[in-house]
Backbone as a chain_set.jsonl record, in Angstrom:
{"seq": "XXXXXXXXXXXXXXXXXXXXXXXXXXXXXXXXXXXXXXXXXXXXXXXXXXXXXXXXXXXXXXXXXXXXXXXXXXXXXXXXXXXXXXXXXXXXXXXXXXXXXXXXXXXXXXXXXXXXXXXXXXXXXXXXXXXXXXXXXXXXXXXXXXXXXXXXXXXXXXXXXXXXX", "coords": {"N": [[40.795, 28.539, -13.647], [37.319, 28.232, -12.895], [34.951, 25.715, -12.718], [31.575, 26.137, -12.89], [29.461, 24.61, -13.345], [28.522, 22.655, -11.691], [28.263, 19.543, -9.976], [29.385, 16.529, -11.647], [27.1, 14.668, -13.362], [26.156, 11.334, -13.196], [25.214, 8.578, -15.06], [24.918, 6.045, -14.017], [24.428, 6.546, -11.322], [21.848, 7.375, -11.321], [20.647, 5.161, -12.099], [21.062, 3.528, -9.935], [19.698, 4.989, -8.182], [17.03, 4.656, -8.995], [16.805, 1.908, -8.619], [17.035, 1.718, -5.841], [14.69, 3.244, -5.085], [12.884, 1.485, -6.118], [13.298, -0.706, -4.425], [12.73, 0.439, -1.87], [10.048, 0.904, -2.29], [9.119, -1.837, -2.505], [9.703, -2.778, -0.03], [7.996, -1.411, 1.468], [5.676, -2.469, 0.524], [5.722, -4.949, 1.498], [5.475, -4.502, 4.256], [2.917, -3.438, 4.174], [1.539, -5.788, 3.447], [1.894, -7.403, 5.641], [0.467, -5.97, 7.517], [-2.078, -6.179, 6.311], [-2.376, -8.992, 6.541], [-2.599, -9.259, 9.215], [-4.916, -7.941, 9.68], [-6.733, -9.605, 8.298], [-6.401, -11.965, 9.987], [-7.612, -10.926, 12.191], [-10.178, -10.623, 11.239], [-10.872, -13.185, 10.681], [-10.984, -14.331, 13.301], [-12.994, -12.762, 14.453], [-15.125, -13.647, 12.844], [-15.202, -16.279, 13.411], [-16.024, -15.918, 16.114], [-18.613, -14.82, 15.679], [-19.788, -17.04, 14.435], [-19.708, -18.871, 16.574], [-21.302, -17.698, 18.534], [-23.732, -17.685, 17.224], [-24.158, -20.446, 16.912], [-24.281, -21.392, 19.377], [-26.672, -20.174, 20.286], [-28.433, -21.388, 18.593], [-28.211, -24.053, 19.393], [-29.189, -23.959, 21.826], [-31.86, -24.243, 21.916], [-34.146, -26.588, 22.937], [-36.019, -29.571, 22.387], [-38.28, -32.248, 21.672], [-39.767, -34.121, 19.185], [-41.69, -32.183, 18.531], [-42.754, -29.666, 16.254], [-40.272, -27.856, 14.655], [-39.364, -24.575, 15.695], [-38.523, -21.401, 14.666], [-35.756, -19.879, 16.382], [-36.272, -17.544, 18.783], [-35.386, -14.105, 19.667], [-34.507, -14.223, 22.257], [-31.896, -14.717, 24.457], [-29.832, -13.746, 22.91], [-27.477, -11.196, 21.997], [-28.488, -9.09, 19.914], [-27.617, -6.476, 19.182], [-24.892, -6.577, 19.766], [-23.951, -8.553, 18.151], [-24.529, -7.314, 15.722], [-22.846, -5.138, 15.851], [-20.377, -6.399, 15.777], [-20.503, -7.6, 13.389], [-20.441, -5.335, 11.806], [-17.9, -4.402, 12.352], [-16.339, -6.418, 11.278], [-16.94, -6.031, 8.533], [-15.934, -3.459, 8.207], [-13.265, -3.853, 8.46], [-12.778, -5.474, 6.478], [-13.137, -3.724, 4.311], [-10.974, -2.173, 4.77], [-8.833, -4.017, 4.395], [-9.292, -4.427, 1.637], [-8.702, -1.882, 0.58], [-5.946, -1.645, 1.317], [-4.979, -3.567, -0.182], [-5.36, -2.547, -2.798], [-3.65, -0.356, -2.588], [-1.307, -1.573, -2.099], [-0.955, -2.746, -4.668], [-0.706, -0.508, -6.327], [1.928, 0.527, -5.264], [3.502, -1.703, -5.956], [3.245, -1.596, -8.719], [4.489, 0.928, -9.271], [7.056, 0.448, -8.273], [7.803, -1.608, -10.146], [7.917, -0.046, -12.379], [9.911, 1.751, -11.8], [11.971, -0.041, -11.845], [12.075, -0.745, -14.504], [12.584, 1.751, -15.689], [15.148, 2.127, -14.625], [16.482, 0.089, -16.028], [15.942, 0.881, -18.623], [17.524, 3.382, -18.606], [20.028, 2.321, -18.158], [20.43, 1.124, -20.734], [20.009, 3.044, -22.692], [20.64, 5.705, -21.889], [22.123, 8.772, -22.549], [23.703, 10.679, -21.182], [24.514, 11.948, -17.802], [22.821, 14.166, -17.277], [20.682, 13.943, -19.132], [19.618, 11.54, -18.127], [18.951, 12.343, -15.48], [16.911, 14.229, -16.111], [15.065, 12.574, -17.367], [14.351, 10.849, -15.131], [13.278, 12.78, -13.282], [11.022, 13.65, -14.911], [9.653, 11.242, -15.135], [8.944, 10.748, -12.461], [7.422, 12.899, -11.924], [5.276, 12.325, -13.67], [4.292, 10.014, -12.623], [3.516, 10.764, -10.077], [5.224, 10.22, -8.005], [6.166, 11.462, -5.458], [3.975, 11.129, -3.664], [4.18, 8.621, -2.723], [6.352, 8.432, -1.111], [6.843, 9.19, 1.893], [8.677, 9.836, 3.804], [10.925, 10.595, 2.42], [12.676, 12.576, 0.179], [11.98, 12.944, -3.222], [13.507, 13.089, -6.422], [12.232, 14.724, -8.226], [10.916, 16.41, -6.436], [13.214, 17.601, -5.297], [14.229, 18.796, -7.474], [12.188, 20.695, -7.889], [12.354, 22.136, -5.624], [14.885, 23.175, -5.936], [14.572, 24.84, -8.278], [12.751, 26.631, -7.463], [14.285, 27.886, -5.469], [16.305, 29.075, -6.936], [15.778, 31.252, -9.076], [16.934, 31.601, -11.556]], "CA": [[39.398, 28.724, -14.227], [36.424, 27.317, -12.14], [33.72, 25.214, -13.496], [30.431, 26.431, -12.108], [28.227, 23.813, -13.841], [28.017, 21.732, -10.539], [28.929, 18.238, -9.842], [29.145, 15.837, -12.811], [26.028, 13.821, -13.218], [26.581, 10.102, -13.785], [24.066, 7.711, -15.423], [24.841, 4.901, -13.071], [23.848, 7.07, -10.018], [20.4, 7.406, -11.529], [20.154, 3.694, -12.196], [21.096, 3.027, -8.544], [18.563, 5.687, -7.38], [15.778, 3.857, -9.375], [16.818, 0.539, -7.924], [16.74, 2.047, -4.402], [13.371, 3.658, -4.899], [12.046, 0.312, -6.216], [13.516, -1.519, -3.164], [11.911, 0.971, -0.708], [8.544, 0.594, -2.466], [8.817, -3.18, -2.254], [9.684, -2.997, 1.45], [6.524, -0.842, 2.022], [4.501, -3.509, 0.157], [5.785, -6.097, 2.485], [4.881, -3.968, 5.495], [1.303, -3.436, 4.031], [1.13, -7.027, 3.321], [1.822, -7.889, 7.002], [-0.696, -5.212, 8.077], [-3.336, -6.797, 5.774], [-2.501, -10.32, 7.142], [-3.093, -9.122, 10.646], [-6.405, -7.459, 9.65], [-7.278, -10.883, 7.869], [-6.471, -12.702, 11.089], [-8.663, -10.416, 13.098], [-11.439, -10.846, 10.571], [-11.102, -14.694, 10.997], [-11.407, -14.524, 14.73], [-14.296, -12.171, 14.633], [-16.075, -14.527, 12.118], [-15.326, -17.472, 14.309], [-16.755, -15.558, 17.314], [-19.857, -14.729, 15.28], [-20.336, -18.444, 14.295], [-19.84, -19.485, 17.824], [-22.391, -17.185, 19.246], [-24.968, -18.154, 16.583], [-24.27, -21.787, 17.015], [-24.7, -21.428, 20.812], [-28.001, -19.78, 20.292], [-29.193, -22.502, 17.749], [-28.29, -25.338, 20.15], [-29.806, -23.667, 23.093], [-33.338, -24.671, 21.836], [-34.486, -27.94, 23.153], [-37.347, -30.101, 22.205], [-38.332, -33.413, 20.957], [-40.938, -34.589, 18.677], [-42.564, -31.198, 18.174], [-42.31, -29.014, 15.161], [-39.177, -26.932, 15.033], [-39.722, -23.248, 15.331], [-37.356, -20.582, 14.805], [-35.29, -19.405, 17.72], [-36.466, -16.145, 18.995], [-34.192, -13.245, 20.026], [-34.012, -14.732, 23.635], [-30.737, -14.052, 25.17], [-28.882, -13.27, 21.91], [-27.43, -9.821, 22.046], [-28.493, -8.706, 18.464], [-26.79, -5.258, 18.908], [-23.486, -7.016, 19.831], [-23.696, -9.231, 16.917], [-24.512, -6.347, 14.458], [-21.515, -4.418, 16.003], [-19.293, -7.352, 15.366], [-20.524, -7.765, 11.881], [-20.069, -4.071, 11.217], [-16.408, -4.382, 12.51], [-15.864, -7.23, 10.144], [-17.226, -5.344, 7.228], [-15.063, -2.333, 8.044], [-11.982, -4.432, 8.454], [-12.768, -6.122, 5.016], [-12.911, -2.613, 3.439], [-9.5, -1.834, 5.025], [-8.062, -4.953, 3.576], [-9.335, -4.167, 0.082], [-7.957, -0.545, 0.317], [-4.666, -1.99, 1.461], [-4.68, -4.405, -1.448], [-5.281, -1.569, -3.816], [-2.533, 0.49, -2.417], [-0.097, -2.492, -2.439], [-0.784, -2.833, -6.045], [-0.117, 0.814, -6.776], [3.114, 0.523, -4.883], [4.124, -2.638, -6.71], [3.241, -1.04, -10.119], [5.543, 1.97, -9.237], [8.289, -0.194, -8.104], [8.24, -2.15, -11.346], [8.119, 1.068, -13.377], [11.224, 2.32, -11.402], [12.949, -0.951, -12.211], [12.061, -0.577, -15.848], [13.296, 3.065, -15.926], [16.641, 1.897, -14.511], [17.025, -0.708, -17.153], [16.125, 1.895, -19.933], [18.707, 4.285, -18.429], [21.262, 1.654, -18.533], [20.616, 0.781, -22.181], [20.059, 4.136, -23.669], [20.819, 7.199, -21.518], [23.359, 9.417, -23.047], [24.55, 11.383, -20.154], [23.742, 12.176, -16.627], [21.877, 15.144, -17.484], [19.495, 13.294, -19.716], [19.073, 10.603, -17.072], [18.208, 13.189, -14.468], [15.626, 14.749, -16.731], [14.053, 11.223, -17.402], [13.861, 10.474, -13.739], [12.422, 13.714, -12.834], [9.744, 13.556, -15.547], [9.025, 9.91, -14.627], [8.509, 10.931, -11.064], [6.246, 13.99, -12.074], [4.214, 11.541, -14.416], [3.851, 8.919, -11.729], [3.14, 11.223, -8.685], [6.12, 9.548, -7.056], [6.34, 11.961, -4.104], [2.886, 10.694, -2.838], [4.555, 7.249, -2.253], [7.654, 8.429, -0.282], [6.494, 10.177, 2.902], [9.827, 10.11, 4.595], [12.104, 10.67, 1.606], [12.55, 13.538, -0.868], [12.191, 12.447, -4.443], [14.306, 13.973, -7.413], [11.224, 15.645, -8.721], [10.74, 17.344, -5.391], [14.467, 18.213, -5.066], [14.366, 19.776, -8.595], [11.285, 21.694, -7.787], [12.903, 22.969, -4.487], [16.033, 23.854, -6.511], [14.137, 25.817, -9.274], [12.1, 27.642, -6.714], [15.297, 28.662, -4.77], [17.126, 29.504, -7.881], [14.975, 31.708, -10.13], [17.519, 31.833, -12.986]], "C": [[38.513, 27.706, -13.315], [35.268, 26.873, -13.031], [32.431, 25.337, -12.501], [29.154, 25.669, -12.58], [27.795, 22.712, -12.747], [28.691, 20.512, -10.652], [28.519, 17.46, -11.237], [28.03, 14.798, -12.457], [26.357, 12.515, -13.92], [25.317, 9.215, -13.924], [23.874, 6.676, -14.306], [24.226, 5.343, -11.677], [22.285, 7.137, -10.188], [19.775, 6.028, -11.527], [20.12, 3.157, -10.799], [19.863, 3.695, -7.793], [17.286, 4.929, -7.796], [15.632, 2.57, -8.703], [16.481, 0.781, -6.41], [15.192, 2.468, -4.199], [12.421, 2.422, -5.057], [12.182, -0.61, -5.033], [12.685, -0.888, -2.09], [10.498, 0.739, -0.983], [8.139, -0.952, -2.205], [8.853, -3.475, -0.844], [8.394, -2.463, 1.959], [5.568, -1.773, 1.656], [4.582, -4.506, 1.152], [5.206, -5.747, 3.862], [3.383, -3.936, 5.472], [0.768, -4.91, 4.007], [0.988, -7.69, 4.745], [0.688, -7.272, 7.609], [-1.975, -5.818, 7.721], [-3.511, -8.3, 6.218], [-3.089, -10.161, 8.468], [-4.451, -8.762, 10.646], [-7.301, -8.89, 9.279], [-7.496, -11.788, 9.02], [-7.598, -12.24, 12.058], [-10.074, -10.622, 12.551], [-11.873, -12.289, 10.952], [-11.604, -14.951, 12.356], [-12.672, -13.819, 15.008], [-15.415, -13.048, 13.941], [-16.284, -15.777, 12.899], [-16.14, -17.183, 15.598], [-18.304, -15.448, 16.936], [-20.621, -16.143, 15.077], [-20.728, -19.037, 15.634], [-21.104, -19.094, 18.544], [-23.707, -17.673, 18.59], [-25.166, -19.572, 16.86], [-24.787, -22.044, 18.562], [-26.145, -21.163, 20.902], [-28.857, -20.84, 19.643], [-29.285, -23.742, 18.637], [-28.828, -25.036, 21.45], [-31.368, -24.038, 23.023], [-33.482, -26.166, 21.952], [-35.895, -28.251, 22.82], [-37.346, -31.272, 21.426], [-39.684, -33.719, 20.38], [-41.906, -33.394, 18.214], [-42.062, -30.487, 16.893], [-41.24, -27.949, 15.534], [-39.669, -25.409, 14.746], [-38.475, -22.503, 15.472], [-36.973, -19.96, 16.013], [-35.646, -17.903, 17.858], [-35.244, -15.465, 19.497], [-33.597, -13.726, 21.353], [-32.839, -13.942, 24.192], [-29.586, -13.702, 24.177], [-28.949, -11.641, 21.976], [-27.31, -9.377, 20.552], [-27.513, -7.467, 18.21], [-25.266, -5.58, 18.967], [-23.123, -7.713, 18.593], [-23.641, -8.37, 15.658], [-23.124, -5.525, 14.48], [-20.408, -5.258, 15.569], [-19.323, -7.49, 13.895], [-20.093, -6.427, 11.248], [-18.462, -3.834, 11.32], [-15.789, -5.169, 11.44], [-15.919, -6.584, 8.823], [-16.12, -4.15, 7.133], [-13.65, -2.733, 7.805], [-11.83, -5.024, 6.923], [-12.462, -5.032, 4.091], [-11.503, -2.203, 3.581], [-8.619, -2.746, 4.255], [-7.927, -4.641, 2.127], [-8.632, -2.818, -0.207], [-6.457, -0.795, 0.364], [-4.199, -2.724, 0.084], [-4.484, -3.527, -2.593], [-4.004, -0.821, -3.851], [-1.264, -0.318, -2.627], [0.099, -2.544, -3.967], [-0.234, -1.637, -6.732], [1.42, 0.801, -6.505], [4.088, -0.441, -5.738], [4.289, -2.164, -8.17], [4.403, -0.003, -10.22], [6.923, 1.407, -9.178], [8.761, -0.887, -9.34], [8.524, -1.248, -12.419], [9.535, 1.655, -13.085], [12.202, 1.325, -11.886], [13.118, -0.897, -13.788], [12.882, 0.626, -16.328], [14.819, 2.845, -15.662], [17.222, 1.132, -15.492], [17.076, 0.176, -18.413], [17.305, 2.77, -19.75], [19.913, 3.63, -18.745], [21.553, 1.287, -19.959], [20.736, 1.97, -23.077], [20.212, 5.533, -23.146], [22.212, 7.694, -21.904], [24.255, 9.975, -22.11], [23.851, 11.497, -18.943], [22.672, 13.258, -16.636], [20.546, 14.661, -18.019], [18.918, 12.306, -18.768], [18.371, 11.291, -16.013], [16.93, 13.674, -15.012], [14.455, 13.69, -16.833], [13.341, 10.849, -16.081], [12.876, 11.5, -13.145], [11.046, 13.805, -13.529], [9.048, 12.278, -15.311], [8.276, 10.143, -13.302], [7.202, 11.865, -11.078], [5.086, 13.235, -12.774], [3.518, 10.685, -13.404], [3.359, 9.382, -10.261], [4.024, 10.486, -7.667], [6.272, 10.094, -5.655], [5.136, 11.559, -3.082], [3.239, 9.251, -2.1], [5.772, 7.275, -1.271], [7.379, 9.681, 0.785], [7.653, 10.69, 3.664], [11.196, 10.508, 3.747], [11.766, 11.701, 0.452], [12.842, 12.78, -2.241], [13.021, 13.439, -5.407], [13.401, 15.007, -7.883], [10.931, 16.805, -7.687], [12.036, 18.187, -5.142], [14.616, 19.294, -6.325], [13.425, 20.988, -8.545], [11.818, 22.79, -6.65], [14.106, 23.873, -5.073], [15.616, 24.937, -7.432], [13.365, 26.971, -8.521], [13.076, 28.596, -5.941], [16.24, 29.451, -5.733], [16.333, 29.986, -9.075], [15.658, 31.942, -11.532], [17.155, 31.0, -13.887]], "O": [[38.903, 26.572, -13.041], [34.752, 27.566, -13.908], [32.345, 24.682, -11.462], [28.013, 26.015, -12.274], [26.823, 21.98, -12.937], [29.667, 20.416, -11.395], [27.482, 17.736, -11.84], [28.051, 14.165, -11.401], [26.781, 12.521, -15.075], [24.487, 9.133, -13.018], [22.784, 6.5, -13.761], [23.59, 4.542, -10.992], [21.548, 6.957, -9.218], [18.661, 5.762, -11.075], [19.219, 2.383, -10.477], [19.165, 3.1, -6.973], [16.508, 4.592, -6.904], [14.555, 2.159, -8.272], [15.683, 0.042, -5.833], [14.552, 2.051, -3.233], [11.411, 2.265, -4.37], [11.201, -1.26, -4.673], [11.96, -1.615, -1.411], [9.745, 0.407, -0.067], [7.031, -1.27, -1.771], [8.113, -4.353, -0.399], [7.772, -3.066, 2.833], [4.608, -1.944, 2.408], [3.545, -4.925, 1.665], [4.557, -6.557, 4.522], [2.671, -4.283, 6.414], [-0.325, -5.191, 4.499], [0.047, -8.449, 4.978], [-0.092, -7.993, 8.232], [-2.867, -5.998, 8.551], [-4.632, -8.805, 6.263], [-4.021, -10.884, 8.823], [-5.188, -9.204, 11.527], [-8.34, -9.196, 9.864], [-8.576, -12.367, 9.142], [-8.368, -13.02, 12.617], [-11.034, -10.775, 13.307], [-12.972, -12.565, 11.431], [-12.552, -15.712, 12.551], [-13.426, -14.328, 15.837], [-16.527, -13.139, 14.461], [-17.402, -16.275, 13.034], [-16.842, -18.056, 16.109], [-19.168, -15.885, 17.697], [-21.774, -16.363, 15.448], [-21.809, -19.588, 15.841], [-21.858, -19.914, 19.069], [-24.663, -18.025, 19.282], [-26.321, -19.953, 17.049], [-25.655, -22.882, 18.81], [-26.835, -21.919, 21.586], [-29.938, -21.143, 20.147], [-30.314, -24.417, 18.645], [-28.913, -25.988, 22.225], [-32.029, -24.109, 24.059], [-32.971, -26.914, 21.119], [-36.814, -27.438, 22.919], [-36.504, -31.397, 20.537], [-40.684, -33.573, 21.083], [-42.886, -33.688, 17.529], [-40.925, -30.76, 16.508], [-41.317, -27.271, 16.559], [-40.273, -25.1, 13.719], [-37.544, -22.835, 16.205], [-37.865, -19.487, 16.717], [-35.264, -17.115, 16.993], [-34.207, -16.085, 19.734], [-32.387, -13.661, 21.571], [-32.842, -12.721, 24.349], [-28.478, -13.394, 24.617], [-29.964, -10.945, 22.002], [-26.211, -9.298, 20.004], [-26.752, -7.419, 17.244], [-24.465, -4.928, 18.296], [-22.054, -7.472, 18.031], [-22.887, -8.608, 14.714], [-22.436, -5.28, 13.489], [-19.486, -4.715, 14.961], [-18.288, -7.496, 13.228], [-19.422, -6.44, 10.217], [-17.851, -3.169, 10.482], [-14.861, -4.729, 10.76], [-14.946, -6.624, 8.069], [-15.509, -3.94, 6.085], [-12.91, -2.081, 7.067], [-10.757, -4.971, 6.322], [-11.669, -5.216, 3.168], [-10.86, -1.9, 2.577], [-7.736, -2.293, 3.527], [-6.873, -4.579, 1.493], [-7.997, -2.709, -1.256], [-5.729, -0.23, -0.453], [-3.191, -2.428, -0.558], [-3.522, -3.709, -3.34], [-3.355, -0.646, -4.882], [-0.293, 0.144, -3.227], [1.216, -2.395, -4.462], [0.612, -1.741, -7.621], [2.173, 1.047, -7.447], [5.199, -0.093, -6.138], [5.355, -2.325, -8.764], [5.202, -0.065, -11.155], [7.83, 1.81, -9.906], [9.952, -0.831, -9.645], [9.29, -1.577, -13.325], [10.261, 2.009, -14.014], [13.262, 1.754, -12.342], [14.24, -1.003, -14.283], [13.727, 0.532, -17.219], [15.655, 3.339, -16.418], [18.367, 1.385, -15.868], [18.066, 0.22, -19.143], [18.078, 2.911, -20.698], [20.771, 4.149, -19.459], [22.704, 1.15, -20.373], [21.447, 1.949, -24.082], [19.943, 6.485, -23.878], [23.255, 7.107, -21.614], [25.469, 9.788, -22.194], [22.659, 11.193, -18.913], [21.666, 13.115, -15.941], [19.474, 14.915, -17.47], [17.694, 12.281, -18.644], [17.269, 10.886, -15.641], [15.902, 13.515, -14.354], [13.278, 13.848, -16.505], [12.143, 10.61, -15.931], [11.826, 11.158, -12.601], [10.029, 14.006, -12.866], [7.817, 12.29, -15.296], [7.122, 9.753, -13.123], [6.183, 11.655, -10.42], [3.939, 13.537, -12.443], [2.289, 10.643, -13.343], [2.905, 8.6, -9.425], [3.565, 10.175, -6.568], [6.485, 9.318, -4.723], [5.286, 11.646, -1.863], [2.664, 8.852, -1.087], [6.141, 6.251, -0.696], [7.641, 10.862, 0.558], [7.654, 11.83, 4.129], [12.294, 10.694, 4.271], [10.687, 11.651, -0.138], [13.843, 12.073, -2.354], [13.136, 14.61, -5.044], [13.813, 16.165, -7.936], [10.736, 17.965, -8.048], [11.936, 19.368, -4.81], [15.048, 20.436, -6.168], [13.725, 22.082, -9.024], [11.719, 24.011, -6.765], [14.273, 25.052, -4.761], [16.279, 25.974, -7.403], [13.373, 28.124, -8.954], [12.841, 29.791, -5.762], [16.889, 30.406, -5.308], [16.196, 29.23, -10.037], [15.041, 32.399, -12.495], [17.573, 31.115, -15.039]]}, "num_chains": 1, "name": "protein.A"}
């Protein structure tokens, strides 16, 4: 007699899956942190360049004993300074967006870790664990966080679409 119920589902496998997903998310956060650090370094360099240009212009005005007058546009390339300022602002917005995204990834990683702990303490069987993980991923839109890896909720959706029973 054959058993057509499929492979036995083991709770520990779903706990491991949750830990793996959390680890992958944490790794992605580290990559994003490195990218944000690079952007912040670029911002620092561009801000230093802006300050240098402005200081050079300010020290270029000579005169003794007379009232100081504001420096005119002279040889300062206002368009270049504005373009550099716009570039800095754009990079600052990118850093803010990365920080927001990093927080979302960290939150999901923590939630996966919590789910793994919950499964370890109170999952009755592999089927119940599978259902909880699939529901968790659907509730947290987990597929949006894993571009190169299929989540269980996606696999379940693919499976139910292929098997209309």
